N, C-alpha and C positions, 0 to 999 in steps of 0.2 A: 442684212445689206444696209437697212436703214442707219445702223450705228456706225458703218464703215461711211456711208455717206456723209453723215455729220463730220467724222474726222476729216474727211477729204474738203468739206467747206472749211473747217478751220485751218487747215494747211494752206489752201488756196487764198484766204484773206491774209493770213498772218506770217506766212514763209515763202515769199516769192522767188528767193533764191534756191531754197529746197524744193519747191515744188517744179520749178524747171528741169532738175534732175529726175524726180521719180515720174513725170510724166513718161519718160522714154522705157520704164519698165513694164511687162506685162501684168495684166490686171490683178492677179492674186498677190504677186508682190508689191504693188503699187497701193493696193489697198492696206495691207499689212503697215507698210511704211508709213502710211497717213496716220494708222493708228498709234504707231511709235511717236511721231511727230506730235500728234494731239496731246497725248499724256505727257512728253516733254514740255511743250508748250504751257500746260497746266502747272507744272512744277515751276518753270521760269516765272510764270505769273503771279505765283503766290509769293515767290522771293521779291518781285519787282513791286507788287502791288502796294496798296495804302493801309491794309490791315494793320493792327498793333503787333509788335513782336510775338506776343504770347499766342496771338491769334494764328499768325503764320506758322508757328511751331506747331499748333494743332491741325492745321490744314495739312502739314508735312507729313504727320503722325498718321492722319487717315489715308494719304497717299500711300504711305508705307504698308499700312492695312490692306488697301485695294491690292497690292503687289502679292501681299500673302494670299489674298482670296483667287487671284490667277495662279499662283504657282500650285496652290492645293486643288484647283479645279471646283471652286466653289461659286463659279459666276452663272447666274441663271440668263437664259436668252432674253428674258422679259425684264432683266435689271433695269431700272430707271437712268442709270448713267452709260451713255452711248459710248464712251470712250473705254469704259472698264469692259463692255460687252465685246468691242470690237478688239481690245488687245486680246483677251481671253480667246477669242476665236483666232486671231492670228499665232498665238502662242501655242494653239493645237495643231496648227499647219506647219509652222516652221519652229526649229530649234533656237528661238530666241533667248539668249541669257538674261532673263528678266532681272537679275542683280545688277546689271548695268543701271537701272533706274535709281536703285539704291545708292549707287555711287553719285548718280547726277543730284539726287537729295542731300547727299553729304556735301557736295559743292555749293549748292544753295545754303546750306545750313553754314557754311563758312561765310558766305556773303552776310548772312543776317548777324553773325558775330563780329562783323566789321575787319575781317582777317586781312592783314597786310603780309606781303611777302618779301623778306628779307634777300633772298637768293634767287637764283633762276631755278635751282632745283625744288624750291618750296612752292614757286609757281606752276612748274610742271605738274606737281601733284593735283593742284586745284584744276588746271587745263585737262588733266586725263579723266578726273570726275565729272566735270560738265560738258566735255567735248569728246575725249577718247571714249567714254562709255557710250556715247551715242554712235560711235563709228562701230564698237563691237556687237552693240544691239542689231546696227544694220546688217553686220555681217551675218547673223543669224538668220537673216530674210534673204540675203543674196545667194548664200553658200560659197564655198571656197575650197580649192583644190588641196591647200595645205592650212586647216583652221589655226594652228598654232602660230606659224609665220604670218598669215593673214590678220590675225588678231593683233599682232604687234604693228603691223604696217597700219591697220586701220586705227589704232591707237594714235600713232605717230602722225596720221593724216590729221585726225580730229585736234591735235596739239598745234599742228600749222593753221588751221581754220581757226581755233580760238586766239591764237596769238595776232592774227589779223584781226579779228574781232578787237581786242583790246586796243591795237594800234587806231582802228577807226572810230571807236568809240571813246577815245582818250580825254576829250572835253566834256562829253555828255555824263561819263562817269564821275570824273572830277566836280562837276556841279552837283552831281548826287551825292558826294562825300565818298568816294570810292576810288582807290588807286590799286592797280592790278600790276605794273611793273615794277621789278625787284627794287628795292631801297637801293642796293648795292648800285646798281646801274644808274638810278636816279641822281645818286650822289657824283659818280664818276663823271656824270656829263653836266653836273650842275643844274639838274632840274628838280631838286628836292622841294621847291617852292610848290609846285605842282601846276595844273593846267586849268585854271578856272578862269583865266582870260584868253581872249582870242588871238593872243600873240605869245612867243615862248617868253618864258622868264628872263629877267634882265641878266645879261652875260653867260646864259646858259648855252651849250652846244646841242640845241635841239634837233638841229639835221643829224649830227653823229648819234644821238640817242635813237632817232627813227632808223638810221641806217644800220646800227648795231642790232637792234630788235628785229627789223626786216630780213637781215641776214640769217638770223636764227630761224623765222618762219619759212624762209625760202629752203634751208637746209632740211627742214621737217617736211616740207612739201615733197624734196627729190627722194627723201627714203620712204615718205608715205606712199607716194604714187607707184612704188614697187608693187602695190596691192593690185593694179589694174591686170596684168597678165593672168593673175590667179581667179579673176572672176569670169562669168560667162559672159557672152557679147552684150547683154542687154544692161546687166548689172555694172559691167564696166563703164558702158555709156553713161549710165546715171551717175556713178561716182565721179567719172571724169568731168562731166558737166558741172556739178556742184563744186568739185575742187578747181575746176578752170574758173569759175566766177570770181571765187575767193582769189586765187591766184592773180588774177587780172586786177582786181582790186588792190592788193599787195603791192603789185607794179605801180599802180597810181600814187599810191601813198608814199611808196620809196622816191618816185620822180618829184613830189610837191609835198614834202613832209608838213608844212604849214597847213595845208588843207584841211587836216584833221581838227585844227583849232577853228576853222571858220565855219563847218558845218559837217554833216555827215558825208562821207565821200561813197559814191554808188556808181554803178553801171547802168546806161541806159537799157529798156526792155529790148531793143533789136539786139544789143551786143550780147545781152544773156542769152537770146535765142539763138544766135549763131555759135556761143560756145557750147549750147546744148547740141546743135545739129553736128558741130564738129565732133563732141565725144561720140554720137552715134555714128558717125563715119570713121571713127577709130583714131581720131587725135586726143591729144592730152588736154588742149585748152582752146 
């Protein structure tokens, strides 16, 4: 139980949007989801941290070895890594597709290689690694009436969330030397100079670019939310809460595209709580 409490602490401190949703789950599922998040956070922190590239590669390899230990049932209860212990216990209790974490690591390795995406289809591969995989991992905890269709919708909902993240973090990523939007879209809207300044590139149709990408995210939300009727009430509420927060965030970005160049767009705590309660009551957002 101490291992789970550690994971819950990580989730509460570092994943405010995520934590609003999983609070709605019964304890066994909430604890398992906190273990999933804690390991996903570790992988993300490796990718975003200050270690040299070779040290990051070593850390990701050690994480893959951790996953092998979980799959093989080689994790002792007194292991010194609480995330490893919690994930191993969660995997014994729920049919979690642990390979989703390997996909997440694949996505982080794309970042480390400085991958850029020429087309939307290429970007979707990345999004499905870093976000769709999390949706499929979560589905292992939630349970689903139709696992195959559910996995597709969970994957698509993850795509919607990641596209929203990409729009939200446009300038922050640019300052870190990363560009995620497809090159073909940047060229189409005259934005190939990038977003390192707190204003759109001269002569660019930045509003058109954001509207175009937001429409893609909206379409992914509409398809991915077909997952909701396939889940039990509490899991449905959890998913609706997390998706609803990001969906509202997308709406704010679409309404004021240049806001993403001025700072990180976010929702106030009261609005996140409202969305969470709406999900518990049966609403989507």
